[in-house]
C-alpha positions as CSV (number, residue, x, y, z in Angstrom):
1,M,113.8,-106.8,-144.3
2,A,112.5,-104.0,-146.5
3,A,110.5,-101.5,-144.6
4,P,107.2,-100.1,-145.8
5,E,107.2,-96.9,-147.9
6,P,107.1,-94.0,-145.5
7,E,104.1,-91.7,-145.6
8,E,104.8,-88.2,-146.7
9,E,104.9,-86.0,-143.6
10,K,104.8,-82.2,-143.4
11,K,107.5,-80.8,-141.3
12,P,106.0,-79.5,-138.1
13,A,105.7,-75.8,-137.8
14,P,108.1,-74.1,-135.3
15,A,106.8,-74.2,-131.7
16,K,105.5,-71.0,-130.2
17,K,106.4,-70.0,-126.7
18,P,103.7,-71.7,-124.6
19,D,102.3,-70.5,-121.3
20,M,104.1,-71.7,-118.2
21,P,102.1,-74.2,-116.1
22,A,101.4,-73.4,-112.5
23,A,104.0,-74.8,-110.2
24,T,102.7,-73.3,-106.9
25,T,99.5,-73.6,-105.0
26,T,97.1,-70.7,-105.3
27,P,93.5,-70.4,-103.9
28,G,91.2,-72.5,-106.0
29,A,94.0,-73.8,-108.3
30,T,96.0,-76.6,-106.7
31,K,96.0,-79.0,-109.6
32,V,99.2,-79.5,-111.7
33,T,98.6,-80.6,-115.3
34,G,100.8,-82.4,-117.7
35,P,103.1,-85.4,-117.1
36,A,103.8,-84.3,-113.6
37,A,100.2,-84.6,-112.4
38,A,100.8,-88.0,-110.9
39,A,104.1,-87.0,-109.3
40,A,103.1,-83.6,-107.8
41,K,102.2,-83.7,-104.1
42,P,100.6,-80.4,-103.0
43,T,101.8,-78.9,-99.7
44,S,99.7,-76.9,-97.4
45,G,100.0,-73.2,-97.3
46,E,99.3,-70.5,-99.8
47,G,102.2,-69.8,-102.3
48,K,104.3,-72.8,-101.5
49,V,105.9,-74.9,-104.2
50,V,103.9,-78.0,-105.2
51,E,106.7,-79.5,-107.3
52,E,110.1,-78.5,-108.6
53,I,110.0,-78.1,-112.3
54,I,113.4,-79.0,-113.8
55,A,112.6,-79.1,-117.5
56,R,110.0,-77.8,-119.9
57,V,109.1,-79.6,-123.2
58,N,106.6,-77.6,-125.2
59,N,103.4,-77.7,-123.0
60,E,104.7,-80.5,-120.8
61,I,106.8,-80.3,-117.7
62,I,109.3,-82.7,-116.1
63,T,109.5,-82.6,-112.3
64,S,112.2,-83.5,-109.8
65,S,110.1,-86.5,-108.6
66,E,109.8,-87.8,-112.1
67,L,113.6,-87.6,-112.4
68,D,114.0,-89.3,-109.1
69,K,111.8,-92.2,-110.3
70,A,113.8,-92.4,-113.6
71,R,117.1,-92.5,-111.8
72,T,115.8,-95.3,-109.5
73,S,114.5,-97.2,-112.5
74,A,117.9,-96.7,-114.2
75,E,119.6,-98.2,-111.2
76,E,117.3,-101.2,-111.1
77,D,117.9,-101.8,-114.8
78,A,121.6,-101.7,-114.3
79,R,121.5,-104.1,-111.4
80,H,119.3,-106.5,-113.4
81,D,121.7,-106.4,-116.4
82,C,124.8,-106.8,-114.3
83,A,123.5,-109.6,-112.1
84,G,126.2,-112.2,-111.7
85,K,128.3,-110.6,-114.5
86,C,129.8,-107.4,-113.1
87,T,132.3,-106.5,-110.4
88,P,131.0,-104.0,-107.8
89,E,133.1,-101.3,-109.6
90,Q,131.6,-102.2,-113.0
91,L,128.1,-102.2,-111.4
92,Q,128.6,-98.7,-110.0
93,A,129.9,-97.4,-113.3
94,A,126.9,-98.9,-115.1
95,I,124.5,-97.3,-112.6
96,E,126.2,-93.9,-112.9
97,E,126.2,-94.0,-116.7
98,R,122.5,-94.8,-116.9
99,Q,121.5,-92.3,-114.3
100,K,123.6,-89.6,-116.1
101,S,121.2,-89.8,-119.1
102,A,118.0,-90.1,-117.1
103,L,116.8,-86.5,-117.8
104,R,117.7,-86.7,-121.5
105,D,115.7,-89.9,-121.7
106,L,112.7,-88.3,-120.1
107,I,112.9,-85.4,-122.5
108,D,113.2,-87.8,-125.5
109,Q,110.2,-89.7,-124.2
110,S,108.1,-86.5,-123.9
111,L,109.0,-85.4,-127.4
112,L,108.1,-88.8,-128.9
113,E,104.8,-88.9,-127.0
114,Q,103.9,-85.5,-128.2
115,R,104.8,-86.4,-131.7
116,G,102.5,-89.5,-131.5
117,K,99.6,-87.3,-130.5
118,D,100.4,-84.9,-133.3
119,L,100.2,-87.8,-135.7
120,A,96.9,-88.9,-134.1
121,I,98.2,-92.4,-133.5
122,S,95.7,-94.5,-131.5
123,V,97.2,-97.3,-129.4
124,E,94.2,-98.2,-127.2
125,T,93.7,-101.6,-128.8
126,D,97.4,-102.4,-128.3
127,V,97.1,-101.3,-124.6
128,V,94.3,-103.7,-124.0
129,K,96.3,-106.5,-125.7
130,Q,99.3,-105.7,-123.6
131,L,97.3,-105.7,-120.3
132,D,95.7,-109.0,-121.3
133,Q,99.1,-110.5,-122.0
134,I,100.3,-109.4,-118.5
135,R,97.2,-110.9,-117.0
136,I,97.8,-114.3,-118.8
137,E,101.5,-114.4,-117.9
138,N,100.6,-113.9,-114.2
139,N,97.8,-116.5,-114.3
140,M,95.0,-114.1,-113.4
141,K,91.4,-114.8,-114.3
142,D,90.3,-111.3,-115.2
143,M,91.4,-107.7,-115.4
144,D,89.9,-106.9,-112.0
145,Q,92.3,-109.3,-110.5
146,L,95.2,-107.6,-112.3
147,E,94.1,-104.2,-111.2
148,K,94.0,-105.4,-107.6
149,A,97.5,-106.9,-107.9
150,V,98.9,-103.7,-109.4
151,S,97.3,-101.6,-106.6
152,G,98.5,-104.0,-104.0
153,Q,102.1,-103.2,-105.0
154,G,101.4,-99.5,-104.3
155,L,101.0,-98.5,-107.9
156,D,98.2,-96.4,-109.3
157,W,96.2,-98.4,-111.9
158,E,95.7,-95.4,-114.2
159,D,99.4,-94.6,-114.1
160,F,100.3,-98.2,-114.8
161,K,98.1,-98.2,-117.9
162,N,99.4,-94.8,-119.0
163,N,103.0,-96.0,-118.8
164,I,102.1,-98.9,-121.1
165,R,100.2,-96.6,-123.4
166,N,103.1,-94.2,-123.7
167,K,105.6,-96.9,-124.3
168,I,103.6,-98.4,-127.1
169,L,103.0,-94.9,-128.6
170,T,106.7,-94.0,-128.7
171,Q,107.5,-97.4,-130.3
172,Q,105.0,-96.7,-133.0
173,V,106.3,-93.2,-133.6
174,I,109.8,-94.6,-133.9
175,S,108.7,-97.3,-136.3
176,R,106.7,-94.8,-138.5
177,E,109.1,-91.8,-138.4
178,V,112.5,-93.6,-138.2
179,G,112.2,-97.3,-138.9
180,S,110.2,-96.9,-142.1
181,H,113.1,-94.9,-143.6
182,I,115.6,-97.7,-143.0
183,T,115.8,-100.1,-146.0
184,I,118.2,-103.1,-146.2
185,G,119.0,-104.7,-149.5
186,D,119.6,-108.4,-150.0
187,D,123.1,-107.7,-151.3
188,E,124.0,-105.9,-148.0
189,A,122.9,-108.9,-145.9
190,L,124.7,-111.4,-148.3
191,K,127.9,-109.3,-148.1
192,L,127.8,-109.4,-144.3
193,Y,127.2,-113.1,-144.4
194,N,130.2,-113.8,-146.6
195,E,132.5,-111.6,-144.5
196,H,131.4,-113.3,-141.2
197,K,130.5,-116.8,-142.3
198,D,132.6,-118.4,-139.6
199,E,130.4,-116.7,-137.0
200,F,127.3,-118.7,-138.2
201,V,128.5,-122.1,-136.9
202,R,126.0,-123.5,-134.6
203,P,124.9,-126.9,-133.1
204,E,121.8,-128.7,-134.3
205,E,118.8,-126.7,-133.0
206,V,115.1,-126.3,-133.5
207,A,112.9,-123.2,-133.1
208,L,109.5,-124.0,-131.8
209,R,106.0,-122.6,-131.2
210,A,103.1,-124.1,-129.4
211,I,99.4,-124.1,-128.8
212,E,98.6,-125.2,-125.3
213,V,95.2,-126.4,-123.9
214,S,95.4,-126.5,-120.2
215,T,93.7,-129.2,-118.1
216,E,94.8,-127.8,-114.7
217,G,91.8,-127.6,-112.3
218,K,89.6,-129.5,-114.7
219,T,87.6,-132.7,-113.9
220,E,88.0,-136.0,-115.5
221,V,84.7,-135.4,-117.3
222,E,86.0,-132.2,-118.9
223,I,89.3,-133.5,-120.2
224,P,88.0,-135.4,-123.3
225,E,86.3,-132.2,-124.5
226,L,89.5,-130.3,-124.0
227,K,91.4,-132.9,-126.1
228,K,88.8,-132.5,-128.9
229,K,89.4,-128.7,-128.7
230,A,93.1,-129.2,-129.2
231,E,92.4,-131.6,-132.1
232,S,90.1,-129.0,-133.7
233,Y,93.0,-126.5,-133.6
234,L,95.3,-129.0,-135.3
235,K,92.8,-129.6,-138.0
236,R,92.3,-125.9,-138.7
237,I,96.1,-125.5,-139.1
238,D,96.2,-128.5,-141.5
239,D,93.4,-126.8,-143.4
240,G,95.5,-123.7,-143.9
241,E,94.9,-121.4,-141.0
242,D,97.9,-119.6,-139.5
243,F,99.4,-121.3,-136.4
244,S,100.5,-118.0,-134.8
245,V,97.0,-116.5,-135.2
246,L,95.3,-119.5,-133.6
247,A,97.9,-119.5,-130.8
248,K,97.2,-115.8,-130.0
249,R,93.5,-116.4,-129.9
250,F,93.2,-119.8,-128.2
251,S,96.5,-121.0,-126.5
252,D,96.5,-121.1,-122.7
253,G,100.2,-120.9,-122.7
254,K,102.2,-117.8,-121.5
255,T,103.6,-117.3,-125.0
256,A,100.2,-116.9,-126.6
257,Q,100.6,-113.2,-127.4
258,Q,103.9,-114.0,-129.2
259,G,102.1,-116.4,-131.5
260,G,103.1,-119.3,-129.3
261,Y,106.8,-118.8,-129.9
262,L,108.8,-120.9,-127.3
263,G,112.4,-120.3,-128.4
264,V,115.3,-122.2,-129.9
265,Y,116.4,-125.5,-128.3
266,K,119.5,-127.7,-128.5
267,R,119.5,-131.5,-128.0
268,G,119.2,-132.2,-124.3
269,E,117.1,-129.1,-123.5
270,L,113.7,-130.8,-124.0
271,A,112.0,-133.7,-122.4
272,K,113.2,-136.9,-124.3
273,E,109.8,-137.6,-125.7
274,L,109.5,-134.1,-127.2
275,E,113.1,-134.1,-128.4
276,D,112.7,-137.3,-130.3
277,K,109.7,-135.9,-132.1
278,V,110.8,-132.4,-133.0
279,F,114.4,-133.2,-134.0
280,A,113.0,-135.7,-136.5
281,M,110.9,-133.0,-138.1
282,K,111.5,-130.4,-140.8
283,K,110.6,-126.7,-141.0
284,N,106.9,-126.0,-140.6
285,E,106.0,-129.6,-139.7
286,L,103.5,-130.2,-136.8
287,T,103.4,-132.7,-134.1
288,G,100.1,-134.4,-133.3
289,V,98.2,-133.5,-130.1
290,I,100.6,-134.4,-127.3
291,E,99.2,-135.2,-123.8
292,T,101.2,-133.8,-120.9
293,K,100.6,-133.4,-117.2
294,Q,99.4,-129.9,-117.7
295,G,97.2,-130.5,-120.7
296,F,97.4,-130.9,-124.5
297,L,100.2,-129.5,-126.7
298,I,100.6,-128.9,-130.4
299,L,104.2,-128.0,-131.5
300,Q,105.4,-126.6,-134.8
301,V,109.0,-126.5,-135.9
302,I,109.6,-123.0,-137.2
303,E,113.2,-123.7,-138.2
304,H,115.5,-126.7,-138.0
305,Y,119.1,-125.7,-137.9
306,T,121.6,-128.4,-139.0
307,E,125.0,-128.6,-137.2
308,G,127.8,-126.6,-138.7
309,V,127.9,-123.4,-140.8
310,Q,124.3,-122.2,-141.4
311,P,123.2,-121.5,-145.0
312,Y,122.4,-117.9,-145.9
313,D,118.6,-118.5,-146.1
314,K,118.6,-119.8,-142.5
315,V,120.3,-116.6,-141.1
316,E,119.1,-113.9,-143.5
317,S,116.5,-112.5,-141.1
318,D,119.1,-112.3,-138.3
319,L,121.6,-110.5,-140.6
320,K,119.0,-108.0,-141.6
321,E,117.9,-107.4,-138.0
322,H,121.5,-106.8,-137.1
323,I,122.0,-104.2,-139.9
324,Y,118.7,-102.6,-138.9
325,S,119.7,-102.3,-135.3
326,E,123.0,-100.7,-136.2
327,R,121.3,-98.1,-138.3
328,M,118.4,-97.4,-136.0
329,E,120.4,-95.9,-133.1
330,P,122.1,-93.0,-135.1
331,A,118.9,-92.5,-137.1
332,L,116.8,-92.2,-133.9
333,R,119.3,-89.8,-132.3
334,E,119.2,-87.6,-135.4
335,Y,115.4,-87.7,-135.4
336,L,115.3,-86.7,-131.7
337,K,117.7,-83.8,-132.5
338,T,115.3,-82.6,-135.1
339,L,112.4,-82.8,-132.7
340,R,114.2,-80.7,-130.2
341,E,115.1,-78.1,-132.8
342,E,111.4,-77.8,-133.7
343,S,110.3,-77.7,-130.1
344,Y,110.4,-75.4,-127.1
345,V,112.8,-77.0,-124.6
346,V,114.4,-75.4,-121.6
347,I,116.4,-77.0,-118.7
348,K,116.8,-75.6,-115.1
349,P,120.3,-74.5,-114.3
350,G,122.4,-77.3,-112.9
351,Y,120.6,-80.1,-114.8
352,Q,122.0,-79.5,-118.3
353,E,124.5,-82.2,-118.2
354,M,121.9,-84.8,-117.4
355,A,119.9,-83.6,-120.4
356,G,122.7,-84.5,-122.8
357,G,125.6,-82.2,-121.9
358,G,127.6,-80.6,-124.6
359,N,126.4,-83.1,-127.2
360,S,122.8,-82.1,-126.8
361,E,120.8,-79.5,-128.8
362,I,119.0,-78.6,-125.6
363,E,120.6,-75.4,-124.2
364,E,119.8,-72.7,-121.8
365,V,120.0,-69.1,-123.1
366,S,119.5,-65.6,-121.8
367,A,116.0,-64.3,-121.2
368,T,116.8,-61.9,-124.0
369,P,118.1,-64.1,-126.9
370,E,120.1,-62.4,-129.6
371,S,117.9,-61.1,-132.4
372,T,120.3,-62.8,-134.9
373,K,119.6,-66.3,-133.5
374,S,118.8,-68.7,-136.3
375,K,115.2,-69.7,-136.7
376,K,116.3,-73.3,-136.7
377,H,117.0,-72.9,-133.0
378,H,113.9,-71.4,-131.6
379,K,114.1,-69.0,-128.6
380,K,114.4,-70.7,-125.2
381,Y,113.7,-68.6,-122.2
382,L,115.0,-69.0,-118.7
383,L,111.8,-69.5,-116.7
384,F,113.2,-70.8,-113.5
385,G,113.7,-67.9,-111.1
386,K,114.1,-68.3,-107.4
387,T,110.8,-69.1,-105.7
388,S,110.2,-69.4,-102.0
389,G,110.4,-73.1,-101.1
390,S,112.2,-74.2,-104.3
391,K,115.3,-76.3,-104.3
């Protein structure tokens, strides 16, 4: 899984001390800018605090309400991952562990988003695709219906889109700035395979993808035309077009945006009619157009795993993905450390532990840093004095 050659990047210049954004209401200036804009809730009265700022990352701020949301999200994630698998004590430990790093994660997210903007990475096309995928998965006819559904859950539509935008942006930054530097040789994957061959024993399985043409809600008159449409897709694949590309463009199934990928199935996990077909097929073979209660279906066998120890070529991609994942975490942590060193980051007293504790490069220093401080660690100023109405 050799990664593309990384583009040569100039090391960002050291960040200069930026102006502190307004955190209190003043006549004619009640708007808070930066990532806290959606979270800030102005209070009445001149000079009262709009929002408690707990961290500053270059020209962006992180507020107490954003941290509260992150901690709530961390708890929900822990409960989801522990569902049916953890004791109450284990669940509580998982929640505490995730919440402990909530501020650090918000800072990392801000650094990555800012780096993405510095690199002029545009993700608008990907945002539209992601929104459309959500629409399809929830069986909504158009984007207006999705917007109404989002608003109906008490969420702001623009915030919803912006969250998706930022997630995609950070993923692309990580891929370009970190992932592209991770290369994995065939000899490494083969060595791992030989050392752990016994772990690649599996039952007979097939990996499948599909193109679906739905007939739900259609009249008897319309169904023959829909069958012809499915048959035309099959012919195009036979003529050399890529199955996954056609699935993304034309499939009515929920897996369309994944190129129609359905997953891996053992015997007994599919309807008998489908099982008899696909388990008799080889890699890359296609079924004909299959009529179901929901419509018409074309299946392709992506891989057919025989029972027993899998040959190297069948598990090569899994091996390389495993090696890649193992190397990504420390490489990403080192990259984020570098971003912090090149940025202006300061944490409000009392929140340092949640920002990474003693293992973090984020640190609070005196308002008069030593003149001998290394340029590698840029000056960080304590900007959080006592303000009327602050926590």
